[in-house]
C-alpha positions in Angstrom: -2.9 -8.4 -27.1 0.6 -9.0 -25.5 1.2 -11.0 -22.1 2.3 -8.1 -20.9 -1.5 -6.7 -21.2 -2.6 -9.5 -20.1 -0.9 -9.8 -16.8 -1.6 -5.9 -16.5 -5.2 -6.6 -16.4 -5.4 -9.3 -14.2 -3.9 -7.8 -11.8 -6.4 -4.4 -12.3 -9.5 -7.0 -12.2 -8.1 -8.6 -9.2 -7.2 -4.5 -7.3 -11.4 -3.7 -8.2 -13.4 -7.0 -7.5 -11.2 -6.8 -3.6 -11.7 -2.5 -3.9 -15.3 -3.6 -4.2 -15.5 -6.1 -1.6 -13.6 -4.0 1.3 -15.6 -1.0 0.6 -19.3 -2.9 1.0 -18.1 -5.5 3.4 -14.7 -4.6 5.0 -15.9 -3.0 8.3 -18.7 -0.5 7.2 -20.2 -1.3 11.3 -17.8 1.5 12.8 -16.5 5.2 11.6 -14.8 4.9 9.2 -15.3 1.4 7.3 -12.9 -0.1 5.6 -10.4 3.5 5.2 -10.0 2.8 9.4 -7.0 0.1 7.8 -4.3 0.8 5.9 -4.4 -2.2 4.0 -7.3 -1.2 2.7 -5.5 2.6 1.6 -2.7 0.2 0.0 -5.4 -2.1 -1.7 -7.1 1.4 -3.6 -3.4 2.9 -4.4 -2.7 -0.7 -5.9 -6.3 -0.2 -7.9 -5.1 3.3 -8.6 -1.8 2.4 -9.8 -2.8 -0.9 -12.3 -5.1 1.5 -14.1 -2.3 4.1 -15.0 -0.1 1.7 -15.9 -2.5 0.2 -18.0 -3.4 3.6 -19.4 0.1 3.9 -20.1 0.8 0.6 -21.6 -1.9 1.2 -23.8 -0.9 4.9 -25.4 -3.8 6.2 -23.7 -2.1 8.9 -21.6 1.5 10.2 -21.7 1.9 10.2 -17.4 3.9 7.1 -16.1 3.3 7.9 -12.6 6.5 7.3 -10.9 5.9 8.9 -8.4 2.7 7.5 -7.0 3.8 3.6 -8.4 6.7 3.4 -6.0 4.6 5.0 -3.1 2.6 2.1 -3.6 5.1 -0.5 -3.9 6.7 1.0 -0.6 3.3 1.4 1.2 2.4 -2.6 -0.2 5.7 -4.3 1.6 4.8 -1.6 5.0 1.5 -3.3 4.9 2.9 -6.8 4.6 5.5 -6.4 7.2 3.7 -4.9 9.7 0.5 -7.0 9.6 2.6 -10.6 9.5 5.3 -9.4 12.2 2.6 -8.1 14.6 0.2 -11.5 13.5 2.8 -14.3 14.1 4.1 -11.9 17.6 0.6 -12.0 18.8 -2.6 -13.0 16.0 -4.7 -10.3 18.9 -3.3 -7.7 17.9 -4.2 -7.4 14.3 -7.0 -9.5 14.2 -10.4 -9.4 16.2 -10.3 -12.6 17.9 -6.8 -13.8 16.8 -7.6 -15.5 13.7 -7.2 -14.8 10.3 -10.3 -14.2 8.1 -11.7 -15.7 5.1 -8.1 -17.2 3.6 -8.2 -16.0 0.5 -9.0 -12.5 1.4 -6.6 -12.3 3.9 -3.6 -14.0 1.1 -4.7 -11.3 -1.9 -4.2 -8.6 0.9 -1.8 -9.2 2.7 0.6 -11.5 0.2 -0.3 -12.0 -3.3 -2.0 -8.4 -3.9 1.0 -6.5 -3.4 3.4 -9.0 -4.7 1.6 -8.6 -8.3 2.5 -4.7 -8.1 6.0 -5.0 -7.0 6.0 -7.5 -10.2 4.5 -5.0 -12.4 6.6 -1.6 -10.5 10.3 -3.3 -10.9 10.0 -5.4 -13.7 7.4 -4.5 -16.4 6.8 -0.6 -15.6 10.3 -0.2 -14.5 9.6 2.3 -11.8 11.4 3.7 -8.8 13.3 6.7 -11.6 11.8 9.4 -9.4 12.3 8.4 -6.2 12.0 11.8 -3.9 8.4 12.1 -6.0 7.7 8.7 -4.6 9.0 10.0 -1.1 6.8 13.3 -1.2 4.1 10.9 -1.7 4.9 8.4 0.7 5.3 10.5 3.7 2.2 13.0 2.9 0.5 9.5 2.7 1.4 7.5 5.9 1.1 11.3 7.7 -2.8 12.0 6.4 -3.2 7.7 7.3 -1.9 8.3 11.2 -3.8 11.9 11.6 -7.1 10.4 10.2 -6.3 7.7 12.8 -5.9 9.8 15.6 -8.3 12.4 15.1 -10.9 10.7 13.4 -11.1 7.3 13.7 -10.1 7.1 17.5 -12.8 10.0 18.7 -15.9 7.9 17.0 -15.3 4.9 17.6 -15.2 2.6 21.3 -13.3 -0.7 20.0 -11.2 -1.9 20.1 -10.3 -1.4 23.8 -7.0 -1.2 25.2 -5.2 -0.4 28.6 -4.5 3.4 27.9 -7.4 3.7 25.1 -10.0 2.9 22.6 -11.1 3.4 18.9 -7.7 3.2 17.6 -8.0 0.6 14.1 -5.5 -1.7 15.4 -5.8 -3.5 18.8 -1.9 -2.8 19.8 -2.1 1.1 19.2 -4.4 0.8 22.3 -2.5 0.1 24.7 0.3 2.4 23.8 0.3 6.0 24.9 0.5 9.1 22.8 4.3 9.7 22.9 4.8 5.7 22.4 2.2 5.7 19.3 3.9 9.1 17.9 7.1 6.9 18.0 6.1 4.1 16.6 4.4 6.2 13.9 8.0 8.0 13.4 9.8 5.1 13.0 7.9 3.4 10.5 8.0 6.6 8.1 11.7 6.2 8.5 11.3 2.7 7.8 9.2 3.3 4.4 11.8 5.5 3.4 14.6 3.1 3.5 12.5 0.6 2.1 11.9 3.5 -0.6 15.8 3.7 -1.0 16.4 0.1 -1.2 13.1 -1.0 -3.9 15.1 2.2 -5.6 18.7 0.6 -5.5 16.7 -3.0 -6.8 14.8 -1.3 -9.6 18.4 0.1 -11.0 20.1 -3.3 -10.6 17.1 -4.7 -12.5 17.2 -2.5 -15.5 20.9 -2.6 -15.9 21.0 -6.5 -15.7 17.7 -6.7 -17.2 17.8 -4.6 -20.1 14.9 -6.6 -22.3 12.5 -3.9 -23.8 12.3 -1.3 -21.3 8.1 0.1 -20.6 7.4 2.7 -23.0 9.1 6.5 -21.8 7.1 9.1 -21.3 7.7 12.1 -24.3 11.0 14.4 -23.0 9.6 17.3 -20.9 6.1 15.7 -20.3 4.9 16.4 -16.4 4.6 13.1 -14.6 4.1 12.6 -10.6 
């Protein structure tokens, strides 16, 4: 078994174990459970992406899932960037009491897990070959998440409460009126697309500077997403 396969199985099994943990204990006391939080959407996307990259590596599928893998890398970046920026600005804005939960959980969800997915996407899978597909996945998922928390989660939950509304999963969102939240959401979509462009450029450079053993290519004409 190659070192690449071992790495991917480690990444996959870690993601799988944290998915199970979050599904069971990630906040099922309120409507939406673990899926109130964008962090867990990124976690489950990482799990699925890892499963597809292993399948491709082992020849069990001809589909590279470049669009989805690229989207997942950007989604992970959004989670890491937003979480730590908000945490260092005001810890209570993204935590219940201003304190980090279990360190092993926070470090994996907001640092190690995303980093492992980036390493695979950039250096092993050599993804970001279909940025338009990634952009489509990204816009669709992010818009779906924002609609989910606004139209389904917030109306069914009373906490956390803010100066303007209540029920939105992140405390700071409840201090913003609808217009300010819409501006925040739109800004994040734009930042995500710019981040995708940065990842795409970085991947292009890596493929040329480090041309060693490219990841297996899908056959010409094979459908991919």
